ROVEXFI-707086 format. One record per atom (N, C-alpha, C): residue in one letter; y, z, x. Coordinates in steps of 0.1 Angstrom, whole numbers, padded with zeros to 4 digits, always signed. Atoms other than C-alpha are relative to their C-alpha. Layout:
<kekes>
aYZX/...
</kekes>
This chain:
<kekes>
m-0002+0011+0008/m-0083+0406-0137/m+0014-0002-0005/r-0014+0000+0005/r-0049+0415-0150/r+0009-0005+0012/n-0008+0004-0012/n-0035+0410-0114/n-0001-0015+0002/l+0002+0014-0001/l-0050+0375-0113/l+0008-0008-0010/i-0008+0006+0011/i-0034+0366-0146/i+0015+0001+0003/n-0015-0001-0003/n+0000+0379-0135/n+0003-0009+0012/k-0002+0010-0010/k-0003+0358-0103/k+0001-0014-0005/i+0000+0013+0006/i-0011+0327-0122/i+0013-0002-0008/k-0012+0001+0009/k+0017+0334-0147/k+0013-0002+0009/s-0012+0001-0009/s+0042+0339-0118/s+0001-0014+0006/k+0000+0014-0006/k+0032+0306-0101/k+0004-0010-0010/f-0004+0009+0010/f+0035+0288-0134/f+0015+0001-0003/q-0015-0001+0003/q+0070+0302-0141/q+0008-0006+0012/k-0007+0006-0011/k+0081+0292-0106/k+0000-0015-0001/s+0000+0015+0001/s+0069+0256-0111/s+0008-0005-0012/v-0008+0004+0011/v+0085+0254-0145/v+0015+0001+0004/t-0014-0001-0004/t+0118+0266-0130/t+0004-0011+0010/t-0002+0011-0010/t+0115+0240-0102/t+0002-0013-0008/v-0001+0013+0008/v+0109+0212-0128/v+0013+0000-0008/q-0013-0001+0008/q+0139+0224-0149/q+0011-0003+0009/n-0011+0003-0010/n+0161+0223-0118/n+0001-0014+0003/v+0001+0014-0003/v+0150+0188-0110/v+0006-0008-0012/i-0004+0008+0012/i+0156+0176-0146/i+0015+0002-0002/v-0014-0003+0003/v+0191+0193-0149/v+0009-0006+0011/e-0008+0005-0011/e+0203+0180-0115/e+0005-0014-0003/k-0007+0012+0004/k+0228+0152-0120/k-0001-0011+0011/r+0001+0009-0011/r+0223+0136-0086/r-0011-0010-0002/a+0011+0010+0002/a+0204+0103-0088/a+0003-0012+0009/e-0001+0012-0008/e+0198+0071-0069/e+0006-0011-0008/g-0007+0011+0007/g+0220+0042-0077/g-0009-0012-0003/y+0007+0012+0004/y+0208+0010-0093/y+0000-0010+0011/i-0002+0010-0011/i+0221-0011-0064/i-0010+0003+0011/d+0009-0004-0011/d+0201+0009-0038/d-0015-0003-0004/t+0013+0003+0004/t+0169+0005-0058/t-0003-0015+0000/a+0001+0015+0000/a+0175-0033-0062/a-0001-0005+0014/v+0000+0004-0014/v+0181-0037-0025/v-0014+0003+0006/k+0013-0004-0005/k+0149-0018-0017/k-0011-0009-0005/i+0010+0009+0005/i+0129-0040-0040/i+0001-0013+0006/i-0002+0014-0006/i+0144-0072-0026/i-0006+0000+0014/i+0004-0001-0014/i+0137-0060+0010/i-0016+0000+0000/g+0014+0000+0001/g+0101-0052+0000/g-0006-0013-0003/v+0006+0013+0004/v+0095-0086-0016/v+0002-0010+0012/v-0002+0009-0012/v+0110-0104+0014/v-0010+0003+0011/i+0009-0004-0011/i+0090-0085+0039/i-0015-0004-0004/g+0013+0004+0005/g+0058-0090+0018/g-0002-0015+0001/g+0001+0014-0001/g+0065-0127+0016/g-0002-0005+0014/v+0001+0004-0014/v+0070-0130+0053/v-0014+0003+0006/l+0014-0004-0004/l+0037-0111+0060/l-0010-0009-0006/l+0010+0009+0006/l+0018-0133+0036/l+0001-0014+0006/a-0001+0013-0006/a+0032-0165+0051/a-0006+0000+0014/g+0006-0001-0014/g+0022-0153+0086/g-0015+0001-0001/l+0015-0001+0001/l-0013-0144+0075/l-0006-0014-0004/y+0004+0013+0005/y-0016-0178+0057/y+0000-0010+0012/t-0001+0009-0012/t-0005-0196+0089/t-0011+0004+0010/l+0010-0005-0010/l-0028-0175+0111/l-0014-0005-0005/f+0013+0004+0005/f-0058-0182+0089/f-0002-0015+0000/n+0002+0015+0001/n-0052-0219+0085/n+0000-0006+0014/t-0001+0006-0013/t-0045-0225+0122/t-0011+0004+0010/s+0010-0004-0010/s-0071-0204+0140/s-0013+0006-0006/v+0012-0006+0005/v-0095-0185+0118/v-0009-0010-0007/i+0008+0009+0008/i-0107-0211+0094/i-0006-0011+0008/p+0006+0010-0008/p-0112-0239+0120/p-0012+0006+0009/t+0010-0007-0009/t-0131-0215+0143/t-0012+0003-0009/l+0011-0004+0008/l-0152-0203+0114/l-0008-0012-0005/t+0008+0012+0004/t-0162-0238+0102/t-0007-0005+0012/t+0007+0004-0012/t-0171-0247+0138/t-0012+0008+0002/k+0011-0009-0003/k-0193-0217+0142/k-0011-0001-0011/i+0010+0002+0011/i-0210-0222+0108/i-0007-0013+0002/g+0006+0013-0002/g-0216-0259+0116/g-0010+0001+0012/e+0009-0002-0012/e-0231-0249+0150/e-0013+0008-0004/m+0011-0009+0004/m-0253-0223+0133/m-0011-0008-0009/f+0009+0008+0009/f-0268-0248+0107/f-0005-0013+0006/s+0005+0012-0007/s-0272-0277+0131/s-0009+0003+0011/y+0009-0004-0011/y-0297-0260+0153/y-0012-0009+0000/t+0011+0010-0001/t-0322-0285+0165/t-0013+0007+0005/g+0012-0008-0005/g-0345-0260+0181/g-0005-0007+0013/a+0004+0004-0013/a-0360-0263+0216/a-0015+0003+0001/a+0015-0002-0002/a-0397-0268+0224/a-0002+0009+0012/a+0002-0009-0011/a-0408-0240+0245/a-0013-0001+0006/
</kekes>
C-alpha cells in the first residue's frame, strides 16, 4: 500500500514539475500569428460553406423535390 502511495506521489510531483516548467517558460506565440490563423480559418470556413450552399441549391434540392413529387403523385396501376 505504501508503495502504491509513493508511486502516485512521484507521478504527481512529475506532473507538477512539468506544469511549472510550462508556466515559467517565456516562449510564446505572437499575436500576429494567432490573428493570421484565425483569419485563414474564417476564410476557409466561408469558402466551404459557400461551396456547400451552391451544391445544395443546384443539385441536391431540385433532385429531392423531384423525387418527393414523384413519390406523392403515384397514380397506381390496376393489376
